C-alpha positions in Angstrom: 190.6 189.7 189.8 192.0 189.4 193.3 192.8 186.2 195.0 190.2 187.0 197.6 187.6 186.8 194.8 188.4 183.2 194.1 186.3 180.4 195.4 187.7 177.6 197.7 190.3 175.5 195.9 190.5 177.8 193.0 193.7 179.4 191.6 194.6 181.6 188.7 197.1 180.1 186.2 199.2 181.9 183.6 198.7 180.4 180.1 202.0 182.0 179.1 200.5 183.3 175.9 199.7 187.0 175.4 199.0 187.6 179.0 196.1 185.1 179.2 195.1 183.9 182.6 192.7 181.0 183.5 190.8 180.1 186.7 191.1 176.4 187.7 190.0 174.2 190.6 193.0 172.6 192.2 190.9 169.5 193.1 189.1 169.4 189.8 190.1 168.6 186.2 192.8 170.9 185.0 193.6 171.4 181.3 196.4 169.4 179.8 198.8 169.8 176.9 196.2 168.3 174.6 194.1 171.5 174.7 197.2 173.6 174.1 198.2 171.5 171.0 194.6 171.5 169.7 194.4 175.3 169.9 197.6 175.5 167.8 196.2 172.9 165.3 193.0 174.9 164.9 194.6 178.4 164.6 194.4 178.1 160.8 190.6 178.8 161.0 189.5 181.7 158.7 189.1 185.2 159.9 185.6 186.2 161.1 184.7 182.6 161.8 181.8 181.8 164.2 183.1 179.0 166.4 181.6 176.5 168.9 183.7 174.7 171.5 181.8 171.6 172.6 182.7 170.5 176.1 184.7 173.7 176.7 185.6 172.9 180.3 187.3 175.9 181.9 187.5 177.5 178.5 191.2 177.1 177.7 190.8 176.3 174.0 188.5 179.3 173.5 190.7 181.7 175.3 193.7 180.7 173.2 191.8 180.8 169.9 190.6 184.4 170.8 194.3 185.4 170.8 195.7 183.0 168.1 193.0 183.8 165.5 190.8 186.6 164.1 187.6 184.7 164.9 184.4 186.7 165.1 182.9 184.9 168.1 183.1 181.6 170.0 180.6 179.8 172.2 181.8 177.4 174.8 179.3 174.7 175.8 179.9 173.0 179.2 177.5 170.7 181.1 179.0 171.2 184.6 177.7 174.4 186.2 180.6 175.0 188.5 183.1 174.5 185.7 181.2 176.7 183.3 181.1 179.4 186.0 184.9 179.2 186.2 185.1 179.5 182.4 182.8 182.5 182.4 184.9 184.3 185.1 188.1 183.5 183.1 186.5 185.1 180.0 185.8 188.2 182.1 189.2 188.1 183.7 190.7 188.3 180.2 188.2 191.0 179.0 187.0 188.8 176.1 183.2 189.0 176.9 182.6 190.6 173.4 183.9 187.5 171.6 183.6 184.5 174.0 180.3 183.4 175.5 179.9 180.4 177.9 176.7 178.3 177.9 176.0 175.9 180.7 174.2 173.1 178.8 174.2 169.4 177.9 175.6 168.8 174.4 172.8 166.4 173.7 170.1 169.0 174.4 171.5 171.8 172.3 168.8 171.5 169.6 166.1 170.0 171.8 166.1 173.1 174.0 166.9 175.5 171.1 170.2 176.6 172.6 172.0 176.8 169.3 170.8 176.7 165.7 171.8 174.1 163.1 174.0 174.8 160.1 175.1 178.3 161.4 178.7 177.9 162.4 182.0 177.9 160.5 184.0 175.9 163.0 183.5 173.4 165.8 186.4 172.5 168.1 186.3 169.7 170.7 188.4 167.9 173.3 185.8 165.4 174.4 186.1 162.8 177.2 188.5 160.1 176.1 187.4 157.1 178.1 184.4 154.9 177.4 182.2 154.0 180.4 183.6 151.1 182.3 187.2 151.8 181.2 190.1 153.5 183.0 190.4 154.6 186.6 187.2 155.5 188.4 188.5 156.6 191.8 188.2 160.3 190.9 185.9 163.0 192.0 182.8 163.7 190.0 184.2 166.7 188.1 187.2 164.6 186.9 185.0 161.6 186.0 182.7 163.7 183.8 185.7 165.4 182.1 187.5 162.1 181.4 184.7 159.6 180.9 181.8 159.5 178.5 179.3 159.7 181.4 177.2 162.6 180.1 177.8 162.3 176.4 179.6 159.8 174.1 182.0 160.5 171.3 179.3 159.9 168.8 177.1 162.6 170.5 179.8 165.2 170.1 180.4 164.4 166.5 176.7 164.2 165.6 176.0 167.6 167.3 179.1 169.2 165.9 178.2 168.2 162.3 174.7 169.6 162.7 176.0 172.9 164.0 178.3 173.4 161.0 177.5 175.1 157.8 178.2 173.2 154.6 182.0 173.0 154.2 182.4 174.0 157.9 185.4 172.7 159.7 185.7 170.4 162.8 188.9 170.2 164.8 189.3 167.6 167.5 191.8 165.9 169.8 191.5 162.4 171.1 193.4 159.2 171.9 194.9 157.1 169.0 193.4 153.8 170.2 190.0 155.2 169.2 191.1 156.6 165.8 189.3 153.9 163.7 186.0 154.6 165.5 186.5 158.4 165.2 187.1 158.2 161.4 184.1 155.9 160.9 181.8 158.3 162.9 183.1 161.4 161.2 182.2 159.9 157.8 178.9 158.7 159.1 177.9 162.2 160.0 179.1 163.7 156.7 182.4 165.0 158.0 185.3 164.1 155.7 188.7 163.7 157.5 191.1 166.1 155.8 194.2 166.4 158.1 195.7 164.1 160.7 198.5 164.8 163.1 199.9 162.3 165.6 201.5 163.3 168.9 204.1 161.3 170.8 205.4 162.0 174.3 208.9 161.0 173.0 210.4 159.5 169.9 210.6 156.0 171.4 207.1 155.9 172.8 203.7 154.9 171.4 201.4 157.7 170.1 199.6 159.5 172.9 197.2 161.9 171.0 195.7 162.4 167.6 194.5 165.6 166.0 192.0 165.5 163.2 190.5 168.2 161.0 187.3 167.3 159.1 185.2 169.2 156.7 181.4 168.9 156.4 180.5 167.4 153.0 184.2 167.8 152.0 185.8 165.9 149.1 188.0 162.8 149.9 191.6 163.8 150.6 193.6 163.2 153.8 196.9 164.9 154.5 199.0 163.4 157.3 201.3 165.9 158.9 204.7 165.3 160.4 204.4 163.9 164.0 204.8 166.1 167.1 207.1 165.0 169.9 206.4 166.7 173.2 209.8 165.9 175.0 213.3 165.5 173.7 215.8 162.9 174.9 216.6 165.0 177.9 213.0 165.2 179.0 212.7 168.9 178.0 210.0 170.3 175.7 211.0 170.0 172.0 211.4 173.1 169.8 207.9 172.5 168.4 206.2 172.5 171.8 208.2 175.6 172.9 207.1 177.3 169.7 203.5 176.5 170.5 203.8 177.9 174.0 205.9 180.9 173.2 204.5 181.9 169.8 204.5 185.6 169.2 
């Protein structure tokens, strides 16, 4: 793709992993390190898995999983038409059309409009909006608001739909904010998703937790493993060895 093929305010960024590139809107919501860490957390998915990425955004998680795993196929669901179009073009840019499909749809209407079938997928990944309506900064453009706030769908909607998409014993991987962990765990169990793994992410050793990563299994047995925490920056403000490993994994 040439720069002349990009739309206004768009750019091509290097994901610094196996030559992957992604198209992003300079004035819109750009992916963060949470998506990068989630793709690493979810790379343990089984070979030939059929995967759904709910709220795929520009498709960064799906692009990385196509290279980090031996998944069979992945479907990215994104409600914003312009954002889903960018994701679709990024898939084409990376020549992954045979494995990664983008659907422009509302998560809440997936079954109502027969977009996807229930109980058919091995894995669901998600990086849903973190902020409840009425919280956080609101002086953002519409794309950023929808990406960061539960305007179009709530956390419970994502978990509910994700559970229904999964086969029995299917796996869900999600990233979210630690202040909502209690709510997340309750909702997971409410929708028959048993939390199995938890990893907490800190910006630095002396700071409060900034992210949580959770793996849950549909109709799984009770057992929760808590991994060692991840620290993003060292005392000198540079990426830790763990983060460098995630970015530069061979």
